[in-house]
C-alpha positions in Angstrom: -6.5 6.3 -14.7 -4.8 3.3 -17.1 -1.2 5.8 -17.3 -1.3 4.8 -13.5 0.9 1.8 -12.7 -1.3 -1.1 -10.6 -0.5 -1.1 -7.3 -0.5 -5.7 -6.4 0.5 -5.2 -2.5 0.5 -2.0 -0.1 2.5 -2.8 3.3 2.3 -0.2 6.0 3.6 0.5 9.5 3.9 3.1 12.3 5.9 3.9 15.5 5.4 5.6 18.2 8.5 7.3 20.5 6.8 6.7 23.9 3.0 6.1 23.7 1.6 8.6 23.3 4.7 10.8 22.1 6.1 11.5 18.6 4.9 9.2 16.0 5.3 7.9 12.8 3.9 6.0 10.1 5.8 4.7 6.5 3.3 3.0 3.7 5.3 1.0 0.9 3.4 0.2 -2.2 5.0 -2.5 -4.9 3.7 -1.4 -8.5 2.9 -4.3 -11.3 6.2 -2.3 -13.5 8.7 -3.8 -10.6 8.4 0.4 -8.9 8.5 0.9 -5.4 6.7 4.2 -4.0 6.6 5.2 -0.4 4.7 7.7 1.6 5.8 8.2 5.1 4.5 11.3 7.9 5.1 12.4 11.4 2.1 13.5 14.7 2.8 14.7 17.7 2.0 13.8 20.7 0.7 10.4 19.3 0.2 6.9 19.6 1.2 3.9 17.6 -2.0 2.5 16.8 -2.7 6.0 15.2 0.1 6.2 13.4 -0.8 2.6 12.3 -4.1 3.5 11.0 -2.7 6.2 9.6 -0.3 4.5 7.7 -3.2 2.0 6.3 -5.5 5.7 5.7 -2.2 6.6 3.8 -2.1 3.7 1.4 -5.9 3.2 1.0 -6.0 6.5 -0.4 -3.4 6.5 -2.8 -4.8 3.4 -4.2 -8.7 5.3 -3.9 -7.1 8.1 -6.2 -5.8 5.4 -8.3 -9.1 4.3 -9.7 -7.5 0.9 -10.5 -9.8 -2.5 -10.2 -7.3 -5.1 -9.8 -7.2 -6.9 -6.7 -4.6 -5.2 -4.4 -3.7 -6.6 -0.4 -2.8 -4.8 2.7 -0.6 -6.2 5.0 -0.1 -4.7 8.5 1.7 -6.3 11.4 -1.2 -4.3 13.8 -3.6 -6.7 15.2 -5.3 -3.3 16.4 -6.1 -2.1 12.8 -7.0 -5.8 11.3 -8.9 -7.3 13.5 -10.5 -3.5 13.9 -11.0 -3.2 10.1 -12.6 -6.8 9.2 -13.9 -7.8 12.2 -14.7 -5.1 15.1 -15.8 -2.5 13.1 -19.6 -3.8 12.6 -19.8 -4.2 16.0 -18.9 -0.5 17.0 -20.8 0.6 14.5 -24.1 -1.0 15.7 -23.7 -0.5 19.2 -22.9 3.0 18.3 -19.3 3.6 18.3 -18.9 1.9 21.9 -17.1 -1.6 22.6 -17.9 -4.6 23.9 -17.0 -3.0 27.6 -19.8 0.0 27.1 -16.6 2.3 26.7 -16.6 5.1 23.9 -14.3 3.2 20.7 -10.8 4.8 20.9 -9.7 6.4 17.5 -12.5 6.4 16.0 -12.1 9.6 13.8 -9.3 7.3 11.8 -11.6 4.2 12.0 -14.5 6.9 10.4 -11.9 7.0 7.7 -10.5 4.2 7.3 -14.5 2.2 7.3 -14.9 4.7 4.6 -11.7 4.8 2.2 -11.9 0.4 2.1 -16.0 0.2 1.2 -14.8 3.4 -1.7 -11.8 1.2 -2.9 -14.0 -2.1 -2.5 -16.8 -0.5 -5.0 -13.9 -0.3 -7.4 -11.3 -3.5 -6.2 -12.9 -6.8 -8.9 -12.1 -8.5 -5.3 -12.6 -6.6 -1.7 -9.0 -5.7 -0.7 -7.1 -8.1 1.0 -6.5 -7.5 5.0 -3.2 -9.2 5.5 -1.5 -9.9 9.0 2.7 -10.3 8.9 5.0 -10.8 11.6 6.9 -7.5 12.3 10.7 -7.9 12.7 10.2 -11.4 11.2 12.5 -10.3 7.8 9.6 -9.4 5.6 11.3 -6.3 3.3 8.0 -4.5 2.9 7.4 -4.8 6.9 10.8 -4.0 7.3 11.1 -0.9 4.8 7.9 0.1 6.6 8.9 0.1 10.1 12.2 2.7 9.2 10.4 4.1 7.1 7.9 5.1 10.6 10.9 5.4 12.7 12.8 8.2 10.9 9.9 9.8 10.9 8.6 9.7 14.6 12.9 10.4 15.4 12.1 13.4 13.1 15.1 11.9 11.1 15.5 12.5 7.6 15.3 10.0 5.4 14.9 9.0 1.2 11.2 7.8 0.2 11.2 6.0 -3.2 8.8 7.7 -5.6 7.3 6.0 -8.8 7.5 8.4 -11.9 3.7 7.8 -12.6 3.5 10.5 -15.0 
């Protein structure tokens, strides 16, 4: 595992053309050696919230698979993802995946995956994963790049993703 570059920051974003409609997600991983690794994908029909979650899942899957122990922060412009994973999920699970309005939690399938991944990476990292809110469309380069990737995938437009050479 030592040969893999250390991930320092993970940025995520989702986009949807219509809600629901065709959607895309983008994830940018900033590596300690200065390189960048970009991931993206598409789904249709879907919702913006599902694409936001899928971007976080992709980043955390890559982090988990790296086996790294160095601390990492994940940046998202989605308050739904941020509050869902850091505040609401404990109550949802306690109530049997029912929200405070006594209705089934939307996107439970993805929340369960995101929860499991967060637990797995927190067992490996020397400090718990940092979840940080970044204002969307505010000029943050990581967020802006994720948005570009997500929108391209949502529109089925070709986009060149940067990939770090890890082997």
